[in-house]
N, C-alpha and C positions, 0 to 999 in steps of 0.2 A: 743478708741471709735470711731475714726477716720475711723482708717479702715473696722471696723463693721458696720459703716454706708454704709462706701462705696460696701458692700456685702450685703447689704439692699436693696441698690437697684438692684439687681438679687433676692432679695428673695420673693418669694408666690405669687401662683398665679394669676394675675391680672383678676378679673370679674367684668363686671360692676352690679353694687348695687343701688337698686332702691333707689330714694331720695339721692341721692348723692351732695355734695354741686359743686356750681360751679367752675369749674377746674379753677387753677390757673398754667401758666406756671414756669417750675421751672428754676433759675437765676442759670447760671455757678459757678463756683467758679475763682472770678478774681485775685485769688491769681496765677493763671496758666495764661499765656502770648500764646498768638496766634497770626499766622501769616502766610501768603503765598507768596512764591517768585514771578514773574515771570512767570518762566514756569510753577506755578503750584504746586511743592514743597510744602508744609504744615509743619508745626512744631510748635509744644507746649511747653513751657519748665511752670518750677516754681523753682524759686530759692529760696536760702535761705543763705541767709548769716548775717543771725541770728541764723545760727548753723554751726560755724564755723571746725567742725571737722567732717561734713556730707560728705561723699564719693561721685561723681556724676554720677547717674544711666542714661544712656544710651539707647536710642531702636529706632531701624528705622525698620519700620515698610512697606512693598509692598502690595498692595493689589494683592497678584499673588500667587499662585500655584498649585500642583499637578491637580485640579482642570482645570487650565486653558490647559493642553497637548493634543492634539492632537497625534492619536495613532504612529506619524513616532516622536512626540518629548519625551513620553514617557520618566521619566530619568532627563528633562531637569531643572526644577525647584528647583531639589537636585544637578546638575551638577552645577549650577549656583555658589551658596556656595563653591562647592568645586572645586572651579577654585580662587572664590575670597580668598578662604584660603590656597591654595598651594602660589600661587605670579600674583602679580595687575605689573601695568605699575611702579608702585613708588618705590614696594615693593618688594626686593628679598626673597628668601626663610628666610634664617639665619634672616636678619630684621626684615622680619614678624613675627616670632619666640621670638625674642627680645620682642616688642612690646605688643604679645596674651599673654605673662608672665604675663605683668601689668594690662591686662584688662579686660581678662577672669573673668566672676563674679566667686566669689566663692562659694556664697548662690543662693537662685531661680533657675533661669533654669538650674547654673551652665554647661553652654553651649555657644557657640560664634553667633550660629546661629540656630533659629526651621525654618522648612521647616513644611508646615501642607498644610490641603485640600485648601484653600484660602486661605493663606497668608504666606509669608517669612519674616522674623525676624531677625535683628541682635543685640544682646543682649553686651554692653559692660558698666566694675564696671568699674570705673577709681580711683584714689587715691584723694583727696584732696592736693591743694595748688601745683598741678604739669601744670603747665598753658601750657608746653612743649609735656605729655602728650595727655592734650588735644585735643592741633594742631593735631599731629601727627597721634593718631584716628580719627579725622573728613577728612585727608589725606586719611586714607586706607579706611574708609566707605564710600567715594569719588569716588575711585576706586573699589570697591568692586559692586557697584550700577549701573555701568559704563556702556557702552558696551566691554564684553571681548573681546582681543586677542587674539584668539588663533587658534591652527590648529589641522586639522583632526586627525592626529596622537596624537595629546594633549589629542584628547579628548577619545581616543583607550586605550590610555594608565592610567587616573585619568579608566576609563569605567573598567580597570582589576582589581582595586583595589579603587573600590569603596564607599566605607562606608569611615568616619572620627570620630573619637570622637569629632570635631568641631563642625558639622553639628546635631541635633538631630532632630527625629520624632516622632511624636505622639506617645505615648505606645500604648502596647493592638490593634495594628492593624491586628492582625491576629487572635485574640481573636475570640472563638467562640461567643459569647455574641455579637460582633461587629461587626462580617461578620451578625450575624443575623439584627442588629439595621440596617445597612446599606442599605439592601432589597428595592428594590423598589423608588430608593433615584438616584439624580445624583451623590451623589458620589462612588458608586460603581463603580468599576474599576479604580476607577482614585487614590490609594493607595500613598503616597508618599512616594518617598525613591525605587520606581522599578530600574528594571536594564535599563542602559539606551542599545536602540534599536542598534541591531550590525552594521545598516549602518550608524549611525547616523555620521550630517556633523555640519562640524564650519557655513555653510552656515545656512543651518538649523536652528543653536543655535541662530546666529544674528538675523534672523525672529523672534523666539519667541522672542527674548528681546524686539525688535522693537516695537509687538506688546503688550507683559504687561509690561516692567520693563521702563514706561514713569512717570517722577517727577511726575505726576496729581496724582499717584497713590500710594506714595509715605506719610511716617509722618514720623518726628523725634519728637518723645519726649527727656526731657533733667528733669532731677531732681536733682538737689546740688545746691552746694554752688560753683556760677558760678556770675558773671559780666554779666548782661543781653544786656547793648549795646554792648560787647567785642564780645559774644558769636550770636549777631545779625548780627555782620560782618562777621564770622566765618563761621556761616550756609553759609552767602552768597556769600560766596569764594568758600565753599567745594563745591555745590551744585546747585548754581545758573546756572550752564553754561550744565545741563542736559538738555538732547533736545526728542523730541520727546513727543504726547498727544496721548491717550488712543480713540480710535477711536469703535472699539469694544466692549459692553459692559460685565463684566466680569459676568460669571457664579453664581448664588446666591448661595454657599452652604449651602444647607437645607434638612434636616430631613423628612421622610414620616412620618406619624402618629403611634405610637407604637401599632398593632394591639392587641385588649383582652383578645386573645389568649395564656393561660399557655405554657410556654416552658419551657426545662431544661437543661441542658446543663453538660458536666463532665469534672472537672478541676484539674491541680494536684497545684493548690494557697489555697486548701481548707482542713479543717481538719474535722471537721462537712457540714452538711445539712447546707446550705443559701438559706434563703427562702425573696426575694426581694418582696414588693408590691410597682410599679409604678406606677405613674403618670402621665400624658403625654400629656402637652398642646400646643396651639401655642403661642409662646414668646412674650408681646406687651411691646416694650421698657416703662421705669419709665423716663416720662418728663413732669407730673403734679402734681400737688400736692394731687388732686387726685387720681393718681394713684398709689403714694407715700404712703399717708394712707392705700390705700390698700392690699400693700402689707405690711404695719407694719401690715394690722390687722393676714395676714396669715401668718407671722411670730410667731406670739402670739398665735395664732391657733396652730399652729404645736409646740411649744414649750408648750401648754396644753394638748395635745392629746401624746406627747413622756414621759413628767412628769407622765400623772397621768398611762400609761402603767409601764414603768419603778419600779412605785410605788406598782402598782395590782400583775405585772408577775415576778418581781425581784427575786425573794427566791422560785419562778415554773420553767417556760417556762426558765428566762432571767437568774438566776444561777448564778448571778454575773455579766454577760457580758451586759451593758446598755443598750437600744435601743435607736437609734437616727435615726432622719429625714432629710434625705439632700435633696439638691434641688441643682440642677444646668443647667445656661443655655446654649445651646448646640446646634449650627447648627440651629436658629429661631425657635426652638422647647425647652419646661418649662420643667424639668424631675423632678419630689417629688418621693425618696424611702423614704421606711421605710423596715431597714435589720434587720433578727434574725435571728440568728446561733444555733444551736440547734441539738443532735444525732440522728440518723434515729430514732431508737424505740420510739422516742415523737415528733417525725412529726403532727402526726394526733391529738394525742392531746396538742401539741401546737397553732394547727392551730384553736381547739376548743374555749380552751380558747383565745386567740388572740381576734375571731369573739367577745365571750360573751362579755369581756373586749370592747369594740369598740362599739356593741349597744346599751351597758348599756349606756356608755359616751357619746352617741349621743341621747338616750333618759332622760336622767338625763342635760346633759350640767357639764361645772363648779362646781363650789361654787362662791360665795361671797370673801371668805378668799382666795381661792386659787388665783381669781385672780388679791385681793389685796394683796397675799404677793407679784407676777408675778410683778406689776406694779410698787409699793415701791422698788424692785431690780432695777428694770431699770431705774425710775427715779435717784436710786443715781448711776446709771451710768454714767446718760445722764448730772449728775453735772460735773464730769470727761471732760468732751470732750473735751475740749482744754486745761486742761494738758496733758491729752494722747495722743491729738495726738500733741503735741509740741517734745514728744517723739517715735513719729514713726520713724522707719528707711527709711530711702530713695528708699529702695529695695521694701519696703511695699506698700509705695504710687506708688510707680511706675507698682507696679503690679495689684495693684486694678484699678489707672487708665484705662491700659488696660482693665481690662476687662469690665471695664465702658463705652469705647469709643465701645469694639466690640458688647456689649450690645445693642446699637443703643441708651442707658441713657446719663443722665444729674447727676455727680455729684455735689452738690453744697455744698456752704464752712462749715467751722466746727460749727458756731455760727449759723447759718441760721436752718442750721440739727435741730440743740441743739432746738430753738423756736418749728418749726414745729414740730419735735416730743415731745417736754413739752406740747403744744399745741394737740397733741392726744391723750396719755396719759392721758392728764388733761377728757377727753371730754368721753374716752372709758367709753360701757358699759359692763357689762356682758351679755346683749341680742346681744351688734355686735358679742360677741365672739362667746358663741353659735350658731347664726346662721352661722357666717364664718364655728364652728364644723361641723355645718350640714352639709352645703355643699362638704365640702373637706369630707367625708366617705358618701353622696348620690354618690362620685364617683368612679365608678366599676374599680379598679386598675388590669394593666396584672402583674400576678405573671411570677415567673423569678427564679426558683429552680435549683441551682450548688451543685452538689456533688461531695466526693473525687471519682478522680479517681480511679478506680477499685471496687467499693463500686458498692452493689447491688439497679440496677435502682426502682426510688419510681416510681407511675403514677402521676403525677404532678398534669393531669386534674380533676383525685380524690378531691386531696386537694384544687385545686380550687375551686370544686364542693359543699366539705365538706365548705366551708369560705360560697359561695355565700350563701347555704342554712341557714346558720344563719343568716347575714346580709339581707338577701332577703325580711323575710316577718314585719324588721327593715321599707323597702322599700316601703310596700305594705301599711303597715300601714298611711303611712304619706301620702298615695296619698288621 
């Protein structure tokens, strides 16, 4: 349940509700110890000595990625970790491979380094009760984020074999949908992992490092069975010697608003026609009790919409393939999408049935019995919060911590979460839920049609107009 809570801090569109109670700031989980070295290097540690078998998960994140590359520096955000995973000041190739065999995650990212538009992240997973490996890991991490010692010849040698299985890039960078999505945003033209420019020099790389790889732009996260006092000393020894200060603010990775115009693509990755209805809004971090309750309300509304559609369309449009509503925070935008997979001949009839059910749900709302069933299930799960958290894997705890941090939200401790959610569920009314469902269904989504490669092209605008013609009378009656 703890992991669900951490996800929940990113769920639900945050809208201002009339008559909302006075917001109180959320208090961060005190189990997480946080600190900052004199050079600005930050760290966050969750020690779990009560779980002696826990692995130690380590993440070192630098607030710098491909978005910070100028034209002469293209590929440098990928080059730095490539150098760090080839040879460092204190680790030769053979010694490094021995260490890597013990610290590369076998779950989660399954890659030693991630390079994205706005961050570079080192991922380490260490066995417990091996303090010598922790010491070595910190020594290598310190080398990895320190100023590189490299020649022009070494840069060109890596340039000729640029890709590395140890350094991971975001998936789908070349997908037609992603190319469409980043139009008119700062991300366009700054894709991670581009080839290094042919005349790149060690001096240019050093300038890039000095400007962006400063300790005040780095945060270390540690979760697992560690001794906090010993760890604090190790952090200071490993990273206290880093120097430099960020003088230029980093460009914020932000997507532009998704246009409402319907769009279609062809893909080898689908076997049926896939329709997605996307609701795209600015993201507002969850930092108060009021914004958390709004988000919980949106989650419940989304669940009720999903449950109703699966119940009504399960034997016709869906035919055994459950419909889901997924939400994601990405580059300052909050996207929720409803996905429907159907065969080509059934596209139009499916849109008619989907639209009709949405209109009916909006007009009639959910019933007291439906809400009662859902609330009872959530309360039952809520009672297991503490027990479930005690069994949560350290990799999952780490992944959710990073997700929360990237969203700018606050994660409270399990006990506070349990109390806040219990209070929210006890005060929830059917009017609250139906009002939120109405708000969601009143927003016009963007229709995205993905068709199997080689299939006759369907006019997505016709499908969007068909759905709109069904939904529009509902909107006009509400005026």
